[in-house]
C-alpha positions in Angstrom: -79.3 -51.1 -84.5 -77.5 -54.2 -84.6 -74.3 -55.6 -83.4 -72.0 -58.4 -84.4 -70.3 -60.5 -82.3 -67.0 -62.3 -83.9 -66.1 -65.2 -81.3 -65.3 -67.5 -83.7 -61.9 -68.4 -81.7 -63.4 -68.9 -78.9 -62.8 -72.7 -78.2 -61.9 -73.6 -74.9 -60.7 -72.1 -71.7 -61.6 -68.1 -69.8 -63.1 -67.4 -73.1 -65.2 -70.2 -74.0 -66.4 -69.5 -69.9 -66.9 -65.9 -70.8 -68.8 -66.7 -73.9 -71.2 -69.3 -72.6 -71.7 -66.6 -69.6 -72.5 -64.2 -71.5 -75.3 -66.4 -73.3 -76.9 -67.3 -70.5 -77.0 -63.2 -69.1 -78.2 -62.4 -72.4 -81.2 -65.4 -72.3 -81.8 -64.1 -68.8 -82.1 -60.0 -69.7 -82.4 -59.5 -73.3 -80.7 -56.5 -74.3 -82.5 -53.7 -76.5 -80.9 -54.7 -79.4 -80.5 -57.0 -81.9 -77.0 -59.1 -81.3 -75.8 -61.3 -83.9 -72.8 -63.6 -82.7 -70.6 -65.9 -85.0 -68.9 -68.9 -83.2 -66.9 -71.6 -84.3 -68.6 -74.8 -85.1 -67.0 -76.2 -81.7 -69.8 -74.2 -79.6 -72.5 -74.2 -81.7 -74.8 -75.1 -79.0 -75.2 -71.6 -77.0 -76.5 -73.7 -74.1 -79.8 -71.7 -73.3 -82.8 -70.4 -75.2 -81.7 -67.4 -76.4 -84.6 -64.4 -77.3 -85.3 -63.1 -80.5 -83.1 -60.7 -80.8 -79.7 -62.7 -80.2 -78.2 -65.2 -82.7 -76.4 -67.8 -82.8 -74.6 -67.8 -85.8 -71.9 -70.7 -86.0 -69.9 -70.4 -89.1 -69.4 -73.4 -91.9 -65.3 -73.9 -91.2 -62.9 -74.1 -88.5 -60.6 -71.0 -88.2 -57.7 -72.9 -86.0 -54.9 -71.6 -88.1 -53.9 -67.9 -88.2 -53.8 -67.6 -91.7 -57.6 -68.7 -91.9 -58.5 -66.7 -89.4 -56.7 -64.0 -91.1 -59.3 -64.8 -94.1 -62.2 -64.8 -91.9 -61.2 -61.6 -89.4 -60.4 -59.3 -92.5 -62.7 -60.6 -95.7 -65.1 -63.0 -94.5 -66.5 -60.8 -91.6 -66.6 -57.8 -93.0 -68.4 -59.2 -95.7 -71.2 -60.0 -92.6 -71.1 -56.9 -91.0 -72.4 -54.8 -94.4 -74.8 -57.2 -95.2 -76.1 -57.1 -91.7 -75.6 -53.3 -91.5 -74.1 -53.2 -88.3 -73.7 -50.6 -86.1 -70.9 -51.7 -83.9 -68.3 -55.0 -84.0 -67.3 -57.0 -81.0 -64.0 -58.7 -81.7 -64.4 -61.3 -79.2 -61.0 -63.1 -78.1 -58.1 -60.8 -79.1 -58.3 -60.5 -82.4 -59.5 -57.8 -84.3 -60.9 -56.1 -88.0 -58.2 -53.8 -89.4 -59.6 -50.7 -90.6 -63.1 -51.9 -89.5 -66.0 -50.5 -91.2 -68.0 -50.0 -88.3 -67.1 -48.7 -84.3 -65.1 -51.8 -82.6 -64.4 -53.1 -79.3 -61.7 -55.8 -78.7 -62.5 -58.1 -75.8 -58.8 -59.4 -74.9 -58.6 -62.9 -73.6 -55.2 -64.3 -73.4 -52.2 -62.7 -71.7 -49.4 -65.0 -73.6 -49.2 -62.3 -76.2 -48.0 -59.4 -73.8 -46.2 -61.3 -71.2 -42.7 -60.8 -71.5 -42.1 -63.7 -69.1 -43.5 -65.9 -71.4 -41.7 -64.8 -74.4 -38.2 -65.0 -72.2 -38.8 -68.2 -70.2 -41.3 -70.2 -71.9 -41.0 -69.8 -76.1 -37.7 -70.4 -76.3 -38.4 -74.3 -75.7 -40.9 -74.6 -77.9 -40.8 -76.0 -81.3 -39.6 -73.6 -84.4 -42.8 -73.9 -86.1 -45.0 -73.1 -82.7 -42.6 -69.8 -82.3 -43.3 -68.9 -85.8 -47.2 -69.0 -85.3 -46.9 -67.7 -81.9 -44.8 -64.4 -83.6 -47.8 -64.1 -86.5 -50.4 -64.3 -83.7 -48.9 -61.9 -81.3 -48.6 -59.5 -84.3 -52.0 -60.2 -85.4 -53.2 -58.9 -81.7 -51.5 -56.3 -81.6 -52.5 -54.9 -84.8 -55.7 -55.8 -83.4 -55.1 -53.2 -80.2 -54.6 -50.6 -82.7 -57.6 -50.8 -84.6 -59.9 -51.0 -82.1 -61.7 -48.1 -80.6 -61.7 -49.5 -77.4 -60.0 -52.0 -75.2 -61.5 -54.2 -72.8 -59.4 -56.4 -70.3 -60.8 -58.9 -68.2 -58.1 -57.6 -65.2 -55.9 -54.2 -64.7 -52.9 -57.0 -64.4 -53.4 -57.6 -68.4 -54.3 -53.8 -69.5 -51.1 -52.9 -67.8 -49.2 -55.6 -69.8 -50.7 -54.4 -72.8 -49.9 -50.6 -71.7 -46.2 -51.8 -71.3 -45.8 -52.4 -75.4 -48.2 -49.8 -77.1 -49.8 -46.5 -75.7 -53.1 -47.0 -74.6 -55.3 -44.2 -73.2 -57.6 -44.5 -70.9 -60.7 -43.2 -72.9 -59.6 -46.6 -75.2 -58.5 -48.9 -72.6 -60.5 -50.6 -69.4 -60.7 -53.3 -66.9 -64.1 -55.1 -67.3 -63.6 -58.4 -65.1 -65.6 -61.7 -65.5 -67.5 -63.3 -63.0 -68.1 -66.0 -60.9 -70.9 -68.3 -61.1 -74.0 -68.0 -58.3 -73.5 -68.8 -54.9 -73.9 -72.1 -53.5 -74.8 -73.2 -50.2 -71.4 -73.7 -48.2 -70.6 -77.1 -47.8 -68.7 -78.1 -44.5 -65.7 -79.9 -45.4 -63.7 -82.7 -43.2 -60.3 -82.0 -43.1 -59.0 -84.8 -40.6 -58.8 -87.5 -43.1 -57.5 -88.1 -46.2 -57.2 -84.7 -48.2 -57.9 -83.5 -52.2 -56.3 -80.9 -54.1 -57.7 -79.9 -57.4 -55.7 -78.2 -60.2 -58.1 -76.7 -62.6 -57.1 -75.8 -65.8 -56.4 -77.0 -69.1 -52.5 -77.9 -69.7 -50.0 -75.8 -71.0 -46.4 -75.6 -69.5 -46.9 -71.9 -68.1 -50.0 -73.3 -65.9 -47.6 -74.7 -63.4 -48.9 -78.2 -63.9 -45.1 -79.8 -62.9 -45.0 -77.7 -59.8 -48.5 -79.1 -58.4 -47.1 -83.0 -59.4 -43.9 -81.8 -57.6 -45.7 -80.4 -54.4 -48.0 -83.9 -54.4 -44.9 -86.3 -54.5 -43.6 -83.9 -51.6 -46.8 -84.3 -49.5 -47.1 -87.5 -50.4 -43.5 -88.1 -49.1 -44.1 -86.4 -45.7 -47.4 -87.6 -44.5 -48.1 -90.8 -47.2 -50.9 -91.3 -48.8 -53.5 -89.2 -47.2 -52.9 -86.1 -50.5 -54.2 -87.0 -53.2 -54.5 -84.7 -56.6 -57.6 -84.4 -59.4 -56.7 -82.5 -62.0 -58.8 -81.0 -65.3 -55.3 -81.0 -66.8 -54.3 -83.8 -69.5 -50.9 -83.5 -71.0 -51.9 -86.2 -73.4 -54.4 -83.6 -74.7 -54.2 -83.1 -78.6 -52.9 -79.1 -78.1 -50.2 -80.0 -75.6 -47.9 -81.9 -77.8 -46.6 -78.7 -79.0 -45.3 -77.7 -75.5 -41.7 -79.1 -74.3 -43.0 -79.8 -71.0 -45.6 -82.3 -71.8 -44.0 -85.7 -72.4 -42.3 -85.5 -69.2 -45.1 -84.0 -67.3 -47.6 -86.9 -68.8 -45.2 -89.7 -67.8 -44.9 -88.1 -64.2 -48.9 -88.4 -64.2 -49.3 -92.0 -65.4 -47.1 -93.0 -63.0 -48.5 -90.8 -60.1 -52.3 -92.4 -61.3 -50.7 -95.9 -61.1 -50.0 -94.8 -57.7 -53.7 -94.0 -56.4 -52.2 -90.5 -55.9 -53.7 -88.7 -58.4 -56.5 -88.8 -61.0 -56.6 -86.8 -64.5 -60.5 -86.1 -65.5 -59.6 -83.8 -68.0 -61.8 -81.3 -69.8 -65.5 -81.8 -67.9 -68.9 -80.0 -68.4 -68.8 -76.9 -66.1 -71.8 -78.6 -63.8 -69.3 -81.3 -63.0 -66.2 -78.7 -62.0 -68.6 -77.2 -59.5 -68.6 -80.7 -57.7 -65.0 -80.8 -57.9 -64.8 -77.6 -56.3 -67.3 -78.6 -53.4 -65.6 -82.2 -53.5 -61.8 -81.2 -52.7 -60.1 -79.6 -49.9 -57.9 -77.1 -51.2 -57.3 -75.2 -55.0 -53.6 -75.5 -56.0 -52.8 -72.7 -58.6 -49.4 -72.3 -59.4 -49.8 -70.7 -63.1 -47.1 -68.4 -63.8 -49.5 -66.4 -66.3 -53.2 -65.4 -66.5 -55.7 -62.9 -67.9 -58.0 -63.2 -65.4 -57.9 -66.6 -63.7 -61.4 -68.2 -63.5 -60.5 -71.1 -61.5 -59.2 -68.7 -58.8 -62.6 -67.2 -58.6 -65.0 -70.3 -59.0 -63.0 -71.9 -56.1 -63.3 -68.8 -53.8 -67.1 -68.7 -54.6 -67.4 -72.1 -53.5 -65.7 -71.6 -50.2 -62.6 -73.7 -51.4 -59.5 -72.6 -50.1 -56.7 -71.4 -52.4 -52.9 -71.7 -52.7 -51.4 -69.5 -55.1 -48.6 -68.2 -57.4 -47.6 -64.6 -56.4 -48.0 -63.5 -59.3 -50.3 -60.0 -59.9 -53.4 -60.7 -61.5 -54.1 -63.5 -58.4 -53.4 -60.4 -55.7 -55.6 -58.5 -57.8 -58.5 -61.2 -57.3 -58.0 -63.0 -54.4 -56.4 -60.3 -52.1 -55.9 -61.7 -49.0 -57.9 -64.7 -49.5 -55.4 -66.6 -50.7 -52.1 -68.4 -49.5 -49.4 -67.3 -51.7 -46.3 -68.8 -53.1 -43.6 -68.0 -55.6 -44.0 -69.5 -58.9 -42.6 -72.9 -59.6 -41.5 -73.1 -55.9 -43.1 -76.5 -55.3 -42.1 -77.3 -51.6 -43.5 -73.6 -51.3 -46.9 -74.5 -52.6 -46.9 -78.1 -50.6 -45.8 -75.5 -47.3 -49.3 -73.3 -48.1 -51.4 -76.7 -48.2 -50.3 -78.0 -45.1 -50.9 -74.3 -43.5 -54.9 -74.7 -44.7 -55.1 -78.4 -43.8 -53.6 -77.9 -40.5 -54.6 -74.7 -39.2 -58.4 -74.2 -38.8 -58.5 -70.5 -37.8 -56.9 -69.3 -41.1 -58.8 -71.9 -43.4 -61.9 -70.5 -42.0 -60.8 -66.9 -42.5 -59.7 -68.0 -46.4 -62.8 -69.1 -47.1 -64.7 -66.1 -45.3 -62.8 -63.8 -47.4 -63.0 -65.8 -50.5 -67.2 -65.5 -50.6 -66.4 -61.9 -50.2 -64.3 -61.2 -53.0 -66.1 -63.1 -55.4 -69.2 -61.5 -54.8 -67.2 -58.6 -56.5 -67.1 -60.4 -59.6 -70.8 -61.0 -61.3 -71.5 -61.9 -65.0 -74.3 -59.7 -65.0 -71.9 -57.0 -64.5 -70.0 -58.3 -67.6 -72.5 -58.1 -69.8 -73.9 -54.7 -68.7 -70.3 -53.5 -69.3 -70.1 -54.9 -72.4 -73.5 -54.0 -74.1 -72.9 -49.9 -72.8 -69.7 -49.9 -74.0 -70.9 -51.3 -77.7 -74.0 -48.5 -77.6 -71.8 -45.3 -76.4 -69.3 -46.2 -79.1 -72.4 -46.9 -81.7 -73.8 -43.3 -80.8 -70.8 -41.9 -81.5 -70.3 -39.3 -84.2 
């Protein structure tokens, strides 16, 4: 049996993390069927040596724009499905094929398309061109959900958002949690001296980067230069230029960098990211919206205590293993950070609970669920 995986839309964020983790799991334990995985030229290297029955095929062209993506999904991919005599299709990142000739599983990645908060609070601030493209992409995603036989979501919170907009039965929609990296030896951190805060995410206005910057400024006013922020988010990133907050956040980050208060490292290889989790003292996670929240589970796995925004997906993943604050409230984020730094017993409880929670999320279980879902769907008359 041949299963085709359409992952050409995966380039950054949680989608890329999940795709590379899937490749690693397929390399560790070869699937019983042939898999043909179509990816964009940007991720031409799977990062591992795949078994002979797993083919990693970069397409010849980029599919960045919605029209180019639409052409690939509905025309180019259809030709490949027929040529490969595919038994099932896994559409990896939100966009599926309409009237697919084979059974299709849609793997959702992005909560933006289903969030009323984003559409009401963040989208109106964007330029007209951005809003028009968002509307087209959102229509494609909604149509993809309707067209797919099965829909997999990385969290119950995202699945609930989808259900608010369209009927989604238990038979069609289900949760397939993403994973966390393998547990490393717990590192003992010194909280009596300088404190390094970590903001781990790519830049977008809904990620709460401005909240992290304001919290840092509050902490430094109260405690001098003891607190410093390390950020993978770069508001100077090309894809950030369409967001209205980028110019303001970039100027603020540059000023803090000149003061020695923060370091913007930008996108880093995963092994270096794991090093940041080990070297920092607190993860600041002020996001307004997520589909899963990889930094949250990665930090918990690394024994890094977390101050997280009070949103459903963060509670679903972290439970009592994080301290919470209302989204956008920098003073509350600063207070949660101070609690973690100054209260050793509570900090140790957070670390212990976080490690326990992170063990529930494994990439092996994620990959197994994907393959099982595809097998069951392909075998259905």
